[in-house]
C-alpha positions in Angstrom: -83.5 87.6 -271.7 -81.2 85.5 -269.5 -78.8 87.3 -267.2 -75.4 87.5 -268.9 -72.5 85.4 -267.5 -69.9 87.5 -265.7 -66.4 87.8 -267.1 -64.6 84.7 -265.8 -61.5 84.9 -263.7 -60.5 81.5 -265.1 -62.0 81.4 -268.6 -59.7 78.6 -269.8 -60.5 76.3 -266.8 -63.2 73.7 -267.1 -64.3 70.9 -264.7 -61.4 69.0 -263.1 -60.2 66.0 -265.1 -60.6 63.9 -261.9 -64.3 64.7 -261.7 -64.7 64.2 -265.4 -63.1 60.7 -265.4 -64.9 59.6 -262.3 -68.2 60.6 -263.8 -67.3 58.7 -267.0 -66.3 55.7 -265.0 -69.7 55.7 -263.3 -71.5 56.1 -266.6 -69.6 53.2 -268.1 -69.5 51.0 -265.0 -65.7 51.1 -265.2 -63.2 50.3 -262.4 -62.1 53.7 -261.2 -58.3 53.9 -261.0 -58.5 57.6 -262.0 -59.3 59.7 -258.9 -57.0 59.4 -256.0 -59.1 57.9 -253.3 -59.1 54.4 -251.7 -62.0 52.0 -252.0 -61.5 50.8 -248.4 -62.5 52.3 -245.1 -60.5 54.2 -242.5 -59.2 52.2 -239.5 -62.2 50.9 -237.4 -61.1 52.6 -234.2 -61.0 56.0 -236.0 -64.5 55.4 -237.4 -65.7 54.4 -233.9 -64.1 57.6 -232.5 -65.9 59.7 -235.0 -69.3 58.1 -234.2 -68.7 58.6 -230.5 -67.8 62.3 -230.8 -70.6 63.0 -233.3 -73.4 61.3 -231.4 -72.6 61.0 -227.7 -70.0 63.6 -226.8 -72.0 66.8 -227.8 -69.2 68.1 -230.0 -71.5 69.9 -232.4 -70.4 73.5 -232.3 -67.5 75.5 -233.8 -64.0 74.4 -233.0 -61.5 77.2 -232.3 -60.4 78.8 -235.6 -56.8 77.3 -235.6 -58.1 73.9 -234.7 -58.8 72.0 -231.4 -55.9 72.5 -229.0 -55.7 68.8 -228.3 -55.5 68.0 -232.0 -52.8 70.6 -232.6 -50.8 69.3 -229.5 -51.1 65.7 -230.9 -49.9 66.9 -234.3 -46.9 68.5 -232.6 -46.0 65.3 -230.8 -46.4 63.3 -233.9 -44.2 65.6 -235.9 -41.4 65.2 -233.3 -41.9 61.4 -233.3 -41.8 61.0 -237.1 -39.1 63.6 -238.0 -36.9 63.8 -234.9 -37.1 67.5 -234.7 -38.2 70.1 -232.1 -42.0 70.1 -232.0 -43.8 73.0 -233.7 -45.6 75.2 -231.3 -49.3 74.1 -231.3 -50.4 77.6 -230.4 -48.5 79.6 -233.1 -47.3 77.1 -235.8 -50.0 74.6 -236.5 -53.3 75.3 -238.3 -56.0 72.7 -238.9 -57.7 73.1 -242.3 -60.4 71.7 -244.5 -58.1 69.3 -246.2 -54.7 70.2 -247.7 -56.6 71.9 -250.5 -57.8 74.6 -248.3 -54.4 74.9 -246.8 -52.9 75.4 -250.3 -55.4 78.0 -251.2 -55.0 79.8 -247.9 -51.2 80.0 -248.2 -51.4 81.4 -251.7 -54.1 83.9 -250.8 -52.1 85.0 -247.8 -48.7 85.6 -249.4 -49.1 86.0 -253.2 -49.7 89.6 -254.3 -50.7 90.7 -257.9 -47.7 90.4 -260.1 -45.8 88.1 -257.8 -44.3 85.0 -259.5 -44.6 81.5 -258.1 -42.4 78.7 -259.3 -44.4 75.5 -260.1 -42.6 72.3 -261.0 -44.7 70.4 -263.5 -46.4 68.1 -264.0 -48.3 69.4 -261.0 -51.5 69.0 -259.2 -54.1 70.9 -261.1 -55.0 73.3 -258.3 -51.7 75.0 -258.2 -51.9 77.2 -261.3 -55.5 78.4 -261.0 -55.1 79.2 -257.3 -52.0 81.3 -258.0 -53.8 83.2 -260.8 -56.8 83.9 -258.6 -54.5 85.9 -256.4 -53.2 87.9 -259.3 -50.0 85.9 -259.2 -48.0 84.6 -262.2 -47.2 80.9 -262.3 -43.8 80.2 -263.7 -43.5 76.6 -264.8 -40.3 74.5 -264.6 -40.5 71.1 -266.2 -39.6 67.9 -264.3 -38.0 65.6 -266.9 -39.4 62.1 -267.4 -39.1 59.3 -266.5 -37.8 60.1 -263.0 -39.4 63.6 -262.6 -36.6 64.9 -260.4 -35.9 68.7 -260.3 -33.3 70.0 -262.6 -32.0 72.6 -260.2 -30.2 74.6 -263.0 -33.5 75.1 -264.6 -35.1 76.1 -261.3 -32.3 78.6 -260.7 -32.8 80.1 -264.2 -36.5 80.6 -263.5 -35.9 82.7 -260.4 -36.4 86.5 -260.8 -36.6 89.5 -258.4 -40.4 88.9 -258.4 -40.3 85.2 -257.3 -42.4 85.2 -254.1 -42.9 81.5 -253.6 -41.7 78.1 -254.9 -44.1 75.1 -254.6 -42.7 71.6 -254.1 -44.6 68.3 -253.8 -42.9 65.2 -252.4 -43.8 62.4 -252.8 -44.9 63.8 -256.1 -48.3 63.6 -257.7 -48.6 62.2 -260.4 -45.1 60.6 -260.7 -44.3 59.4 -257.2 -40.9 61.0 -257.3 -39.3 61.9 -253.9 -36.9 64.6 -253.0 -33.5 63.7 -251.4 -31.5 65.5 -248.7 -29.3 66.8 -251.5 -32.3 68.3 -253.2 -33.3 70.1 -250.0 -29.7 71.4 -249.5 -29.6 72.6 -253.1 -32.9 74.4 -252.7 -31.8 76.0 -249.4 -28.7 77.4 -251.2 -30.9 78.8 -254.0 -33.2 80.5 -251.5 -30.5 81.7 -248.9 -30.1 85.3 -250.0 -33.7 85.8 -251.1 -37.1 86.5 -249.5 -38.7 83.7 -251.5 -40.9 81.4 -249.4 -41.5 77.7 -249.8 -44.8 75.8 -250.0 -44.0 72.1 -249.4 -47.0 69.9 -250.3 -46.2 66.7 -248.3 -49.6 65.0 -248.3 -48.2 61.6 -249.3 -45.4 61.8 -246.6 -46.1 58.3 -245.2 -46.0 56.6 -248.6 -42.2 56.3 -249.4 -41.0 52.9 -250.5 -38.0 50.6 -250.6 -36.7 51.5 -247.2 -36.2 55.1 -247.9 -37.5 57.8 -245.5 -39.5 60.8 -246.4 -37.4 64.0 -246.4 -39.5 66.8 -245.0 -38.8 70.5 -245.3 -39.4 70.6 -241.6 -36.2 68.6 -241.1 -34.0 71.3 -242.9 -33.4 74.2 -240.5 -32.9 76.8 -243.2 -36.0 75.7 -245.2 -38.2 75.4 -242.1 -37.7 79.1 -241.4 -39.5 80.1 -244.6 -41.7 77.0 -245.3 -45.4 76.3 -245.2 -45.5 72.4 -244.9 -48.9 70.8 -245.7 -50.1 67.4 -244.5 -53.3 65.4 -245.1 -55.3 63.3 -242.6 -57.4 62.2 -245.5 -54.5 60.6 -247.3 -52.9 59.2 -244.1 -56.1 57.6 -242.7 -57.8 56.5 -246.0 -60.5 59.2 -245.4 -60.3 61.7 -248.3 -64.0 62.6 -247.8 -63.3 63.9 -244.3 -61.4 66.8 -245.8 -59.0 67.3 -243.0 -55.5 68.6 -243.2 -53.1 71.0 -241.6 -50.3 73.5 -242.2 -47.1 73.8 -240.2 -45.2 77.1 -240.5 -43.2 79.6 -238.4 -45.3 81.9 -236.3 -45.1 84.9 -238.7 -46.2 82.8 -241.6 -48.8 81.0 -239.7 -50.3 84.3 -238.6 -50.8 85.2 -242.3 -52.4 81.8 -243.1 -54.8 82.2 -240.3 -55.8 85.7 -241.5 -57.2 84.0 -244.6 -58.3 80.7 -243.0 -60.6 82.6 -240.6 -62.5 84.0 -243.5 -62.3 81.0 -245.8 -63.7 78.2 -243.6 -63.0 79.6 -240.1 -63.0 76.1 -238.6 -63.4 72.6 -239.7 -65.6 69.7 -238.3 -65.4 69.5 -234.5 -66.2 65.8 -234.0 -63.8 64.8 -236.8 -61.0 66.8 -235.1 -61.7 65.0 -231.8 -61.7 61.6 -233.6 -58.3 62.4 -235.2 -56.9 63.6 -231.9 -57.9 60.2 -230.4 -56.2 58.4 -233.2 -53.0 60.4 -232.8 -53.0 60.0 -229.0 -53.6 56.2 -229.0 -52.1 54.7 -232.2 -48.5 55.5 -233.0 -48.1 52.6 -235.4 -50.6 53.5 -238.2 -48.3 55.9 -240.1 -45.3 53.7 -239.5 -47.1 50.8 -241.2 -48.2 52.8 -244.3 -45.0 52.5 -246.3 -45.2 48.7 -246.3 -49.0 48.8 -246.8 -48.8 50.8 -250.0 -45.5 49.2 -251.2 -47.4 45.9 -251.2 -50.1 47.5 -253.4 -47.5 49.1 -255.7 -45.6 45.8 -256.1 -48.8 43.8 -256.7 -50.1 46.1 -259.3 -46.8 46.2 -261.2 -46.5 42.4 -261.0 -50.0 42.1 -262.4 -49.1 44.4 -265.4 -45.6 43.0 -265.9 -46.7 41.1 -269.0 -49.0 43.8 -270.3 -48.3 46.2 -273.2 -48.0 49.1 -270.7 -44.5 50.5 -269.9 -44.5 51.2 -266.2 -42.4 54.1 -264.9 -40.6 53.9 -261.5 -42.7 54.7 -258.3 -40.6 55.7 -255.3 -43.5 57.0 -253.4 -47.2 58.1 -253.3 -50.0 55.8 -254.6 -50.0 56.4 -258.3 -48.5 54.5 -261.2 -47.5 56.2 -264.4 -47.5 54.2 -267.6 -46.7 54.7 -271.3 -49.2 53.2 -273.7 -47.4 53.7 -277.0 -47.4 49.9 -277.7 -51.2 49.9 -277.5 -52.3 53.1 -279.2 -51.2 56.3 -280.9 -54.1 58.3 -279.5 -53.6 61.5 -277.5 -53.6 60.8 -273.8 -57.0 62.4 -273.2 -58.6 60.3 -276.0 -56.9 57.2 -274.9 -58.1 57.7 -271.3 -61.6 58.0 -272.5 -61.2 55.0 -274.8 -59.8 52.9 -271.9 -62.7 53.8 -269.7 -65.4 53.0 -272.3 -63.8 50.0 -274.1 -61.7 48.3 -271.4 -63.7 49.4 -268.4 -60.8 50.9 -266.5 -60.7 54.7 -265.8 -57.4 56.5 -265.6 -56.2 60.1 -265.7 -54.3 61.5 -268.7 -51.1 63.1 -267.5 -51.5 66.1 -269.8 -54.0 67.3 -267.2 -51.1 68.0 -264.9 -49.5 70.5 -267.4 -50.7 74.1 -267.8 -50.3 73.8 -271.6 -51.7 70.3 -271.9 -48.3 68.8 -272.8 -48.9 65.2 -273.9 -46.1 62.8 -273.2 -48.1 59.7 -273.9 -48.6 58.9 -270.2 -51.6 57.9 -268.1 -51.9 57.7 -264.3 -53.4 54.7 -262.4 -54.3 55.0 -258.7 -53.3 51.8 -256.8 -54.9 52.8 -253.5 -57.4 50.1 -254.0 -58.4 46.7 -252.6 -56.4 43.8 -254.0 -59.6 42.4 -255.7 -60.0 45.8 -257.4 -56.4 45.8 -258.6 -56.7 42.2 -259.9 -59.9 42.9 -261.8 -58.5 46.1 -263.4 -55.3 44.3 -264.3 -57.1 41.5 -266.0 -58.9 44.0 -268.2 -55.7 45.9 -268.9 -53.7 42.9 -269.9 -56.2 42.1 -272.6 -55.2 45.3 -274.5 
């Protein structure tokens, strides 16, 4: 008799939709615009630095638990350069993590107690809800209204309760690309002012804001910075999602709690990769400055290629995803349409209902345009035929 399966902590959660659609794309030979990863390589000097540190520099043993000091120091300098603020203390305010995913989980595991409520603005990255529940927390969902997906602060205010431990923000937003304004941050600071509620600010697409607008970071708002965990992703910034490298910036008391979890979750992340990224931050101050134009070109090209298609394209102020309505093509639910598109048109996408805890279907799909121009043109040719 087989051993019985244990009672699941997440009985309603299956395999991530991103993995499902990527697998289907591979089976069908489809162009994969579903999962959010580039089909081009990191900058060559960064690749060369990784090879050097992995093969000739003997950096093969554990890094310090919070991250290499030289990398944390480089992050501090970069933060000051980009945001014009006092540098976070590398010793007490910066923790290098196994991607922003680990940082998200470590923050939630560190501060969410059973029964605590966490406000989640949705659609939201599919990790948020399950990670909260695994800590015994209660996700409280607040809808972001389409087509602009900007917070309705009256609804956010109404969702607060004495048990609200944390609010999670994501800007630029996945999947919509919406970005927060200075007014949004001021409003949030007012809401939080007389509370003990903390902020988790997921800013992994921080260098992908378009049309001449800057990214507004919680680090730039003095009131919010005092209670915020701010997450960044080297994988997103350097086109290297498979490296799984990110970091968390937070005040010393909050950082101490993150590190209590981090030390027992991954302890430390790849030593040669940390050295390579430190090299990049120390020698190249232009890469992140060039990313907005780099990705805006891809956004504009993809939108131009689909301008005469039967898809209705929603605005994209930031990030590297394009949402689209498909009601002029099909009345299928979004999950079925995504599968149909992958099998029949040869282009894989993600149904936006996957970003809602209750599977809300607004008739939207998500394309990733972090692809080579040839990939975007080939996908658009297939999509225009619908």
